[in-house]
C-alpha positions, 0 to 999 in steps of 0.5 A, a space after each residue: 773340940 769341934 769337927 776337924 777339917 782335913 787340912 787341920 789337926 785336932 787340938 787342945 788349948 790351955 792357958 790365958 788367951 793373951 799369953 804367948 803361944 807354945 805348941 807341943 807336938 806328940 810322938 808317933 803312937 801317942 796323943 796330946 796326953 803325953 804332955 799332961 804332966 808339963 801343961 800345968 806349969 807351962 800354962 802359967 806363962 804360955 797359951 799351950 796348944 797341943 795337937 794330935 796326929 791324924 788317927 791318934 786319940 780319936 782324931 779324924 783319920 786323914 793320913 798325911 804324906 810327909 812331915 812337911 804336909 803335917 807341918 802345913 796342917 799345924 800352921 793351918 790349925 794355928 791360923 784358925 786359932 789366930 796364932 802368929 808367932 809361937 814357940 814349939 816343942 816336939 817329941 820324936 815325929 813331933 820334933 821332926 815337925 819342929 825341924 820342918 817348921 824351922 826350915 820352911 816357916 822361920 818367920 813363924 817360929 820364935 824358939 824350938 825344943 827337940 825332944 827324942 828327935 833325930 834329923 833322920 830316923 833310923 833307915 828308910 827300910 826300918 820304917 817301911 818294914 814297920 808299915 808292912 808289919 802293921 798292914 799285915 798284923 794291925 797295931 798289936 805288935 807295935 803296942 806290945 813292943 811300945 813299953 820296951 822302946 818307950 821306957 826304961 826297964 825300971 820305970 816299966 816295972 814300977 809304973 804298970 798303969 802308965 805302961 798299960 796306958 801307953 799300950 792302949 794309946 797305940 792300940 787305939 790309933 788308926 792303922 792307916 794313919 800309923 803306916 802313913 806316919 812311918 812312910 813319912 819318917 822313912 823319907 825324912 832327912 834334914 841332916 844337910 839342912 840343919 845349918 839353916 835352922 835360925 832359932 834357938 834350939 834346945 835338944 833333950 834326950 833320954 840317956 837310955 833312949 834306944 830309938 833316937 839316942 844321945 848320938 842323934 841328939 849330938 848330931 842335931 846340936 853339931 848342925 844347928 848354929 844355936 843349940 844346946 844339949 840336955 841329957 836326961 838321966 833315967 829316961 828312954 824315948 818317951 822322956 816327958 812321961 818318964 821324967 816329967 819334972 826334969 823335962 818341964 824345968 828344961 822347957 820353962 828355962 828354954 822358952 822363958 827367953 823366947 818373947 814373941 807377939 802371938 798376933 804378928 806374923 811377918 810374911 816370908 816367901 814359901 819354901 819347898 818341903 825339906 822332907 825329901 829322900 836323900 839321893 845317893 851318888 851313883 856307884 863308884 865307876 858308874 857312868 855319869 848320866 849328866 856327862 855327854 857321851 854316856 848312855 842316855 846322857 843329854 836327852 834326860 840327864 836326871 834319869 839315873 838319879 831319879 831311877 836310883 832314888 826310886 829303886 831305893 824306895 821300891 827295893 830298899 837300901 841294901 839292894 840300892 847300895 849293893 856293890 857291882 861285882 865287876 865292870 859288866 855288872 856295873 854297866 848292867 845295873 846302870 842300865 836297869 837304874 836308868 831305864 827300868 826305874 828312871 824311865 818306866 817305874 817313874 811314869 805316873 799313868 799306873 800307881 806303884 801298887 799296880 806296877 808291883 802287881 804287874 811285875 809279880 805276874 810277869 816274874 811268876 810267868 817267867 820263873 824268875 824266882 830271885 827277882 820274884 823274892 825282891 819284888 814281893 818284898 817291894 810289893 809289901 812296901 808299896 802297900 799290897 797286902 799278903 791276901 792281895 799277893 795270894 790273889 796274884 798267885 791264883 791269877 797266874 795259876 790260871 793264865 801261866 800254869 799250875 807248876 809256875 804258880 806253885 813254885 812261885 807260891 813258896 817264894 811269896 809265902 817265905 817273903 811274907 813270913 819274913 817281912 810281916 813277922 814282928 821282931 821278938 
């Protein structure tokens, strides 16, 4: 294992150099060792390439901004190894990478296995909040909760050494890379693109998986033209670890029919990333920003949709989906969406953290505590830490007055407590 450039990934190769290649992608918070029990059998027939996510398993901490960027790093790593076409099996975020590769680099992919995977992982708010918790508390809360999400209760009780190994994998992960992966998953959504997956796909799910369970697996099978489902009894989210023999047998059977030349790579035009957030339609009755005669129509027809997507990212799904109280509220919310978010927040001169800090200062000065609570939560999502929020309040105390800052402090502290306290 040599020094890893920022655009590639730390990887390990097992098996014969002249065998067809099978790539194994890990789950968030794990290392390539999650596939240890599969490799001896798989390496009999394939050249098995396993990679670590950035900041996991001692890999260099080069965070990635999207699942598509991670997919590009996988391809760059394989290019360095001289690998052309390959089979791919991935678990959780590793499966998301497989979906991305199937959509953007179908000429490279011979066959696909998706383990504990979903076309959309929960809701954006869930993963944004996970990032907030890690920024505020480190990875210990994630490490403590990992056994509950990864394993069935019976397995966890019977295999304490494996559970402790799993916890240590999370504890030794770089927090910044973990947060970046959460942010990437928050905007990953390929539900509408599943019909374009053109390779045979095996979808494997643990019967008791509470993270990406059978319902999500069935969504994949229903959307991918050539896909079959395998539900593994007695398994939760980390199925290859909990039921290694069953998963190995499924992978061997699936990839046995995927013959591919490891050196031949047909060229195909580059395709744009598919990991962009889904932009919702405007609220019912809201003016259509693309319709002539509506406010703002004609000059910048995409301002409303751009603003709605940004408003959702900054303030969350619940805020963006809130139904207007009446016609006046609907028009007011349309104005806020188009101009505050579509025109101002979307400007590139200031980064989002800076805009959040400025917004908090202005809201504190004006005593706007309802909006202050929303934007404190948004600031945490944008990467400001609780300590930095405290500094903003101190700054406003000097320039806006002690009473204003004192009142704001109770709001800021309440939001920090609510949003950074790990769930029991």
